[in-house]
ROFI-506683 format. One line per 2 residues: number of its first residue (from 0); for each residue x, y, z of N, C-alpha, C. Coordinates in steps of 0.2 Angstrom, whole numbers, plus 2048, in hexadecimal, padded with zeros to 3 digits. Example, Ala and Ser with C-alpha at 12.3 -4.5 7.8 and 13.67 -1.06 7.14 Angstrom:
ROFI-506683
0 = 842/7E4/827/83E/7EA/827/842/7F0/827 ~ 840/7F5/823/844/7FB/824/840/800/827
//
This chain:
ROFI-506683
0 = 804/7FA/800/800/800/800/804/806/800 ~ 802/80C/7FD/806/812/7FE/808/814/805
2 = 80E/815/806/811/817/80C/813/811/810 ~ 813/80B/80D/815/805/811/81A/802/80E
4 = 81E/805/80A/823/802/806/829/7FF/80A ~ 829/801/810/82E/7FE/815/82C/7F7/818
6 = 826/7F5/817/823/7F0/81B/826/7EA/81B ~ 82A/7E8/815/82C/7E1/815/834/7E1/817
8 = 837/7E6/819/83D/7E6/81C/83C/7E5/824 ~ 839/7DF/825/835/7DF/82B/838/7DC/831
10 = 83E/7D9/831/841/7D6/836/849/7D7/836 ~ 84C/7D8/83B/853/7D9/83B/857/7D4/838
12 = 855/7CE/838/859/7C8/835/857/7C7/82D ~ 852/7CC/82B/850/7CB/824/853/7D0/820
14 = 857/7CF/81A/85A/7D5/816/854/7D8/813 ~ 855/7DF/812/850/7E3/80E/850/7E1/807
16 = 84A/7E2/804/849/7E1/7FD/84C/7E6/7F9 ~ 853/7E6/7F7/856/7EB/7F4/853/7EC/7ED
18 = 851/7E7/7EA/84E/7E8/7E3/848/7EC/7E3 ~ 844/7ED/7E8/83E/7F1/7E8/83F/7F8/7EA
20 = 845/7FA/7EC/847/800/7EF/849/805/7EA ~ 84B/802/7E4/84E/806/7DE/848/80A/7DB
22 = 84A/80F/7D7/844/813/7D3/842/80E/7CE ~ 83B/80F/7CC/838/80B/7C7/83C/80C/7C0
24 = 83F/806/7BD/842/807/7B7/83D/808/7B1 ~ 83F/80B/7AC/83B/80B/7A5/836/80F/7A6
26 = 836/814/7AA/830/819/7AB/833/820/7A8 ~ 82F/823/7A4/831/82A/7A1/830/82F/7A6
28 = 834/835/7A5/833/83A/7AA/82C/83D/7AC ~ 828/83D/7A6/821/840/7A7/81E/83B/7AC
30 = 81E/834/7AB/81B/830/7AF/81E/830/7B6 ~ 824/831/7B7/827/831/7BD/824/837/7C1
32 = 823/83D/7BE/820/843/7C2/819/841/7C4 ~ 815/83E/7BF/80E/83C/7C1/80E/837/7C7
34 = 812/832/7C7/812/82D/7CC/814/830/7D3 ~ 819/835/7D2/81B/838/7D9/815/83C/7DC
36 = 811/83F/7D8/80B/842/7DB/807/83E/7E0 ~ 807/837/7DE/803/833/7E3/808/82E/7E7
38 = 80E/831/7E8/813/82E/7EC/816/827/7EA ~ 816/826/7E3/819/820/7E1/820/822/7DE
40 = 825/821/7E1/82C/823/7DF/831/81D/7DE ~ 82F/817/7E1/833/812/7E0/830/80C/7DD
42 = 833/806/7DC/830/800/7DA/82C/7FD/7DF ~ 82E/7FE/7E5/82A/7FB/7EB/823/7FF/7EB
44 = 823/806/7EA/81D/80A/7EB/818/807/7E5 ~ 81A/806/7DF/816/803/7DA/813/7FC/7DC
46 = 817/7F8/7DF/815/7F1/7E0/810/7F1/7E6 ~ 811/7F6/7EB/80C/7F6/7F0/806/7FC/7EF
48 = 806/7FE/7E9/800/802/7E7/7FA/7FE/7E5 ~ 7F6/7FD/7EA/7F1/7F7/7E9/7EA/7FB/7E7
50 = 7E6/7F7/7E3/7E0/7F9/7E0/7DB/7FC/7E5 ~ 7D7/801/7E3/7D1/803/7E7/7CC/7FF/7E6
52 = 7CB/7FC/7E0/7C5/7F8/7DE/7C7/7F4/7D7 ~ 7C2/7F0/7D5/7C4/7EC/7CF/7BE/7ED/7CA
54 = 7BF/7EC/7C4/7BA/7EC/7BF/7BA/7E5/7BC ~ 7B4/7E2/7BB/7B4/7DB/7B7/7B3/7DC/7B0
56 = 7B8/7DC/7AC/7B8/7DC/7A5/7B8/7D5/7A2 ~ 7B7/7D0/7A5/7B8/7C9/7A3/7B1/7C7/7A0
58 = 7AC/7CA/7A1/7A5/7C8/79E/7A3/7CD/799 ~ 7A1/7CA/793/79F/7CE/78D/797/7CE/78D
60 = 795/7D4/78C/78D/7D5/78B/78C/7D8/784 ~ 786/7D6/781/784/7D9/77B/781/7E0/77D
62 = 781/7E4/778/77E/7EB/779/776/7EA/77C ~ 773/7E6/779/76C/7E5/77B/76B/7E3/782
64 = 76F/7DE/784/76F/7DC/78B/771/7E2/790 ~ 777/7E6/78E/779/7EB/792/775/7F1/793
66 = 771/7F2/78E/76C/7F8/78E/765/7F7/791 ~ 764/7F1/793/75E/7EF/797/75E/7F2/79D
68 = 763/7F2/7A1/764/7F6/7A8/769/7FB/7A7 ~ 767/801/7A7/76C/807/7A6/76E/808/7AD
70 = 775/80A/7AD/778/80C/7B4/779/807/7B8 ~ 77A/801/7B6/77B/7FB/7BA/782/7F9/7BB
72 = 787/7FE/7BA/78E/7FC/7BA/791/7FB/7B4 ~ 798/7FB/7B4/79C/7FA/7AE/79A/7F3/7AA
74 = 79A/7F4/7A3/799/7EE/79F/79E/7EE/79A ~ 79F/7E8/797/7A4/7E7/791/7A0/7E5/78B
76 = 7A1/7E9/785/79D/7E7/77F/7A3/7E7/77A ~ 7A2/7E3/775/7A6/7E3/76F/7A1/7E5/769
78 = 7A3/7EA/765/79F/7ED/760/7A3/7F0/75A ~ 7A0/7F2/755/7A3/7F5/74F/7A1/7FD/74F
80 = 7A6/801/74D/7A5/808/74D/7A1/809/746 ~ 79B/80C/747/797/80E/741/798/815/73F
82 = 799/81A/744/79A/821/742/79E/824/748 ~ 7A2/829/746/7A6/82D/74B/7A6/834/749
84 = 7A3/839/74D/7A3/840/74B/7A5/844/751 ~ 7A8/84A/74F/7A9/84F/754/7A4/854/754
86 = 7A0/855/75A/79B/859/75A/79D/85F/75F ~ 79A/865/75E/79D/86B/761/797/86E/766
88 = 792/86B/766/78C/86E/76B/78A/868/76F ~ 789/869/775/78B/86F/779/792/870/77A
90 = 796/86B/779/79E/86C/77A/7A1/867/775 ~ 7A7/868/774/7AB/864/76F/7AB/85D/771
92 = 7A8/858/76E/7A7/851/770/7A8/84D/76A ~ 7AC/847/76B/7AC/842/766/7A6/83D/768
94 = 7A2/83C/763/79C/838/764/79D/832/75F ~ 79D/82C/762/79E/826/75E/798/821/75E
96 = 796/81F/759/790/81A/759/793/813/757 ~ 791/80F/75B/793/808/75A/78D/803/75A
98 = 78E/7FD/757/789/7F8/758/78C/7F1/758 ~ 788/7EC/75B/78B/7E5/75B/786/7E0/758
100 = 781/7E3/754/77C/7DE/751/776/7DD/756 ~ 777/7DF/75C/771/7DE/761/76E/7E5/763
102 = 772/7EA/761/770/7F1/763/775/7F6/762 ~ 773/7FC/763/778/802/761/779/806/768
104 = 77F/809/768/782/80C/76E/786/812/76C ~ 785/818/770/789/81E/76F/78F/81E/774
106 = 795/81F/771/79B/820/776/79C/828/775 ~ 79D/82B/77B/79E/832/77B/7A4/834/77F
108 = 7A9/838/77B/7AF/83A/77E/7AF/841/77E ~ 7B0/844/784/7B0/84B/785/7B7/84E/785
110 = 7BC/84A/786/7C3/84B/785/7C6/846/781 ~ 7C9/848/77B/7CC/843/777/7D2/845/773
112 = 7D6/841/770/7DB/843/76C/7DA/841/765 ~ 7DD/845/760/7DC/843/759/7DE/83C/757
114 = 7E2/839/75B/7E4/832/759/7DE/82D/75B ~ 7DB/82F/761/7D5/82B/762/7CF/82C/75D
116 = 7CF/832/75B/7C9/833/755/7CB/82F/74F ~ 7D2/82E/74D/7D4/82B/747/7D3/823/749
118 = 7D4/821/74F/7D4/81A/750/7CC/817/750 ~ 7C8/81C/752/7C1/81A/752/7BD/81B/74B
120 = 7C0/819/746/7BD/81A/73F/7B8/814/73E ~ 7B3/816/73A/7AE/811/738/7B0/80A/736
122 = 7AE/805/738/7B0/7FE/736/7B4/7FB/73B ~ 7B7/7FF/740/7BC/7FC/745/7B8/7F8/74A
124 = 7BB/7F3/74C/7B7/7EF/751/7BB/7F0/758 ~ 7B7/7F2/75D/7BA/7F4/764/7B7/7F0/769
126 = 7BA/7F0/76F/7B7/7EE/775/7B7/7F4/77A ~ 7B1/7F6/77C/7B0/7FC/781/7AE/7F9/788
128 = 7B0/7FD/78D/7AE/7FB/794/7AC/802/797 ~ 7A6/802/79A/7A4/807/79D/79D/806/7A0
130 = 79A/80B/7A3/793/80B/7A5/78E/80E/7A0 ~ 789/80B/79E/784/80D/79A/77F/811/79D
132 = 77E/817/79B/778/81B/79D/774/81E/798 ~ 76E/821/799/76A/824/795/76C/82A/793
134 = 76D/82C/78C/76F/832/78A/769/836/786 ~ 76B/83B/782/766/83F/77E/764/83B/778
136 = 769/837/776/767/833/770/767/82C/771 ~ 766/82A/777/766/823/779/76B/820/77D
138 = 76C/81A/77E/771/817/783/778/81A/781 ~ 77C/81B/785/783/81E/784/788/81C/78A
140 = 78E/81B/788/794/81B/78C/798/821/78C ~ 799/825/791/79D/82B/791/7A4/829/794
142 = 7A9/82B/78F/7B0/829/791/7B1/822/792 ~ 7AF/81D/78E/7B1/816/790/7B8/815/78E
144 = 7BA/80F/792/7C1/80D/790/7C0/808/78A ~ 7C4/808/785/7C3/805/77F/7CA/803/77C
146 = 7C9/7FE/777/7CF/7FC/774/7CD/7F9/76D ~ 7D1/7FA/768/7D0/7F7/761/7D2/7EF/762
148 = 7CD/7EB/75F/7CE/7E4/75F/7D1/7E2/759 ~ 7D6/7DD/759/7D8/7D9/754/7D6/7D2/754
150 = 7D7/7CE/74F/7D5/7C7/74F/7D8/7C3/755 ~ 7D3/7C0/758/7D5/7BC/75E/7D7/7C0/764
152 = 7D5/7C6/765/7D7/7CA/76B/7D3/7C7/771 ~ 7D6/7C4/776/7D3/7C0/77B/7CF/7C5/780
154 = 7CB/7C2/784/7C7/7C6/789/7CC/7C5/78F ~ 7CC/7CA/794/7D0/7C9/79A/7CD/7C3/79E
156 = 7D2/7C0/7A2/7D0/7BA/7A6/7D1/7BC/7AD ~ 7D2/7C3/7AF/7D3/7C5/7B5/7D0/7CC/7B6
158 = 7CE/7CD/7BC/7CB/7D4/7BE/7D0/7D9/7BC ~ 7CD/7DF/7BA/7D1/7E5/7B9/7D2/7E9/7BF
160 = 7D8/7EB/7C1/7D9/7EF/7C7/7D8/7F6/7C6 ~ 7D5/7FA/7CA/7D4/801/7CA/7D8/804/7CF
162 = 7DD/808/7CE/7E2/80B/7D3/7E1/812/7D4 ~ 7E3/814/7DA/7E3/81B/7DC/7E8/81F/7D7
164 = 7E6/824/7D4/7EA/827/7CF/7E9/82F/7CF ~ 7EC/832/7CA/7EC/83A/7CA/7EB/83C/7C3
166 = 7E9/842/7C2/7E7/844/7BB/7ED/844/7B6 ~ 7EC/841/7B1/7F2/840/7AC/7F5/839/7AC
168 = 7F3/835/7B1/7F5/82E/7B2/7F0/829/7B1 ~ 7EF/827/7AB/7E9/823/7AA/7E9/81C/7AD
170 = 7E4/819/7AE/7E4/812/7B1/7E8/80D/7AD ~ 7E7/80D/7A6/7EB/808/7A2/7F2/809/7A3
172 = 7F5/80F/7A3/7FC/810/7A4/7FE/80E/7AB ~ 7FA/810/7B0/7FC/80E/7B7/7FB/806/7B8
174 = 7F6/803/7B5/7F6/7FC/7B5/7FC/7F9/7B2 ~ 7FE/7FB/7AD/804/7F8/7AA/80B/7F9/7AE
176 = 80B/7FF/7B1/811/801/7B5/811/7FC/7BB ~ 80C/7FB/7BE/80B/7F7/7C4/80D/7F0/7C3
178 = 80A/7EE/7BD/80B/7E7/7BB/812/7E5/7BA ~ 815/7EA/7B6/81D/7E9/7B5/821/7E9/7BB
180 = 81F/7EE/7C0/822/7EE/7C6/822/7E8/7CA ~ 81C/7E5/7CA/81B/7DE/7CE/81F/7D9/7CB
182 = 820/7D9/7C4/824/7D4/7C1/82B/7D5/7C2 ~ 82D/7DB/7C3/835/7DC/7C4/837/7DC/7CB
184 = 832/7DD/7D0/834/7DE/7D7/836/7D7/7DA ~ 83A/7D8/7E0/83C/7D2/7E4/836/7D1/7E9
186 = 832/7CC/7E8/82C/7CA/7EC/82E/7C4/7F1 ~ 834/7C3/7F2/835/7BD/7F7/832/7BE/7FE
188 = 831/7B9/801/82D/7B9/807/832/7BB/80D ~ 830/7BF/811/834/7C1/817/831/7BE/81E
190 = 82B/7BB/81E/829/7B9/824/82A/7B1/824 ~ 82B/7AE/82A/82C/7A7/82A/825/7A3/829
192 = 826/79D/826/820/799/824/81C/797/82B ~ 81F/796/830/81C/795/836/817/79A/838
194 = 819/7A1/838/815/7A6/839/80F/7A7/834 ~ 810/7A6/82E/80B/7A7/829/806/7A1/82A
196 = 808/79B/82B/804/796/82D/7FF/797/833 ~ 803/799/838/7FF/79A/83E/7FA/7A0/83E
198 = 7FB/7A5/83A/7F6/7AA/839/7F1/7A9/833 ~ 7F3/7A4/82F/7EE/7A3/829/7EF/7A8/824
200 = 7F6/7AA/823/7F7/7AF/81E/7FA/7AC/818 ~ 7F8/7AF/812/7FC/7AC/80C/802/7AF/80B
202 = 807/7AC/806/80D/7AF/805/80C/7B6/802 ~ 812/7BA/803/812/7C1/800/811/7C2/7F9
204 = 815/7BE/7F5/815/7BF/7EE/80E/7BD/7EB ~ 80B/7B7/7EE/805/7B5/7EC/7FF/7BA/7ED
206 = 800/7BD/7F3/7FB/7C2/7F5/7FB/7C8/7F0 ~ 801/7CB/7EE/802/7D0/7EA/7FF/7CF/7E3
208 = 801/7C9/7E0/7FF/7C7/7D9/7F7/7C7/7D9 ~ 7F4/7C4/7DE/7ED/7C3/7DE/7EA/7CA/7DF
210 = 7EC/7CF/7E3/7E9/7D5/7E4/7E9/7DA/7DD ~ 7EF/7D9/7DA/7F0/7DD/7D4/7EC/7DA/7CE
212 = 7EB/7D3/7CE/7E8/7D0/7C8/7E4/7CA/7CA ~ 7DE/7CC/7CE/7DA/7C6/7D0/7D7/7C2/7CB
214 = 7D6/7BB/7CC/7D2/7B7/7C7/7CB/7B9/7C7 ~ 7C8/7B8/7C1/7C1/7BA/7C1/7BC/7B6/7C5
216 = 7BE/7B0/7C8/7B9/7AC/7CC/7BB/7AD/7D4 ~ 7BE/7B3/7D5/7C0/7B4/7DC/7BA/7B6/7E0
218 = 7BA/7B6/7E7/7B5/7B8/7EB/7B5/7C0/7EB ~ 7B0/7C2/7E7/7B0/7CA/7E6/7AF/7CD/7EC
220 = 7AA/7CB/7F0/7A8/7CE/7F7/7AF/7CF/7FB ~ 7B2/7C9/7FC/7B8/7CA/800/7BE/7CE/7FD
222 = 7BE/7CF/7F7/7C3/7D3/7F4/7C1/7DB/7F5 ~ 7BA/7DC/7F4/7B8/7E3/7F5/7B8/7E5/7FC
224 = 7B6/7E1/800/7B6/7E2/808/7BD/7E2/80B ~ 7C2/7E0/807/7C9/7DF/809/7CA/7DA/80F
226 = 7C6/7D5/80F/7C6/7CF/814/7C9/7C9/811 ~ 7CB/7C9/80A/7CE/7C4/807/7D5/7C3/80A
228 = 7D8/7BC/80B/7DE/7BB/80E/7E4/7BF/80B ~ 7E4/7C1/805/7E9/7C5/802/7E9/7CC/805
230 = 7E3/7CF/806/7E3/7D5/809/7E5/7D5/810 ~ 7E3/7CF/814/7E5/7CE/81B/7ED/7CE/81B
232 = 7F0/7CB/816/7F7/7CB/816/7FA/7D2/816 ~ 7F7/7D6/811/7FA/7DD/810/7F9/7E1/817
234 = 7F3/7E0/81A/7F2/7E4/820/7F6/7E2/826 ~ 7F8/7DB/826/7FC/7D9/82B/803/7DB/82A
236 = 806/7DB/824/80C/7DE/823/80D/7E6/824 ~ 808/7E9/823/808/7F0/824/808/7F2/82C
238 = 804/7EE/830/804/7EF/837/80B/7ED/83A ~ 80E/7E7/837/814/7E5/839/819/7EA/838
240 = 819/7ED/832/81E/7F2/831/81E/7F8/835 ~ 817/7FA/837/816/800/83C/819/7FE/842
242 = 818/7F8/845/81A/7F6/84B/822/7F6/84C ~ 825/7F3/846/82C/7F3/846/82F/7F9/846
244 = 82C/7FE/842/82F/805/841/82F/808/848 ~ 829/807/84C/828/80A/853/82E/807/857
246 = 82F/801/857/834/7FE/85B/83B/800/85A ~ 83C/801/853/843/803/851/844/80A/854
248 = 83F/80F/853/840/816/856/840/816/85E ~ 83D/811/861/83D/811/868/844/80F/86A
250 = 847/80A/867/84D/807/869/853/80D/867 ~ 851/810/862/856/816/860/856/81B/866
252 = 850/81D/868/84F/822/86D/852/81F/874 ~ 851/819/875/854/816/87C/85B/816/87C
254 = 85F/816/876/866/815/876/869/81C/877 ~ 865/821/877/868/828/878/867/82A/87F
256 = 86C/82E/882/86B/831/888/86C/838/888 ~ 869/83C/88C/86A/843/88C/870/845/890
258 = 873/84B/88E/879/84D/891/877/850/898 ~ 87B/84F/89D/879/852/8A4/87A/859/8A4
260 = 876/85D/8A7/877/864/8A8/87A/866/8AE ~ 880/869/8AE/883/86B/8B5/87E/86F/8B9
262 = 87F/86E/8BF/87B/872/8C4/87E/879/8C6 ~ 87B/87E/8C4/87E/885/8C6/879/888/8CA
264 = 87B/889/8D0/876/88C/8D5/871/888/8D8 ~ 86C/88B/8DC/867/887/8DF/861/887/8DA
266 = 85D/881/8DA/857/881/8D6/852/885/8D9 ~ 84E/888/8D4/848/88C/8D7/843/888/8D8
268 = 83F/889/8DD/839/885/8DE/833/888/8DA
//
C-alpha cells in the first residue's frame, strides 16, 4: 500500500529487498512526475500500490442485453463503428455510433485526440467498456474505455484493477506500469512458514499477484470488503512494519542519554 514500502524489511535477521528500493526502470520523465504526485517513486511503491476496486471485463454482453437495464454498472460490448462525427453543440464532442447486430449504441467523447478520431473510422470493430445510460438520442456510453480488435483478440480472463491515480495518468498506463513492476520486483518471502501457517496467511508473492490480477471466479464480496486472505496478508504486513518501526525508534531513543547540567547555585522553588 502507499506509504508502506518499508513493510517487508521486517526483521533484523532478514535482508531488505534491495531490488524493490531502486527507482522504477523504463519510465519516462513525464510519467515519473505524474507518479510522484501520488507518492510512487520507487519500484516498491508501484508494487504496493493496490487497487481501489475492480471491473469485470471478462463477460461480454450484446447491446440489446446491456440496454435493457440502464445504469446497471459497467458492461463490455463488441461492436462495429458505423459513423463518427465531431459535433460542436453544446460543446465539441466526438460522437460515435456503433452496432453489434442486436442494437445500436452511441459512444460520446468530450475530450479526445485526433488519433482517436482517426482510429474510430467506420467499419472498425472495437470492444467498449463502460456504463450505459439514457441520452438525448438513445442509449449511450460517455468516455468508455475501448480498443480496436484484431482477429482472435482474446477476452480478459482476470478482473481489471482500478488504481488510485491523478490527472494525466490513465488507468491503462498505470496498470501496465504496476504489472511490469510486479514482474521485476523481488517478492521473496520474509516471514517464516511457521508464522504464516499459524496465522492462516498466504505467501507474500501469491497475495500480491492475486490482488493485482484476480481470477474471474474469485469471491468478489471478500475482495471488495477486503476480507480475502490476500488482503489480510497485506494488512498484517503493514501493521507489522508499523510496530517494528516504533520499536526501532524506541530502541534508538533508549540508547541515548542526556548530558548532565552542572549545578550553579541554589534551585528556585
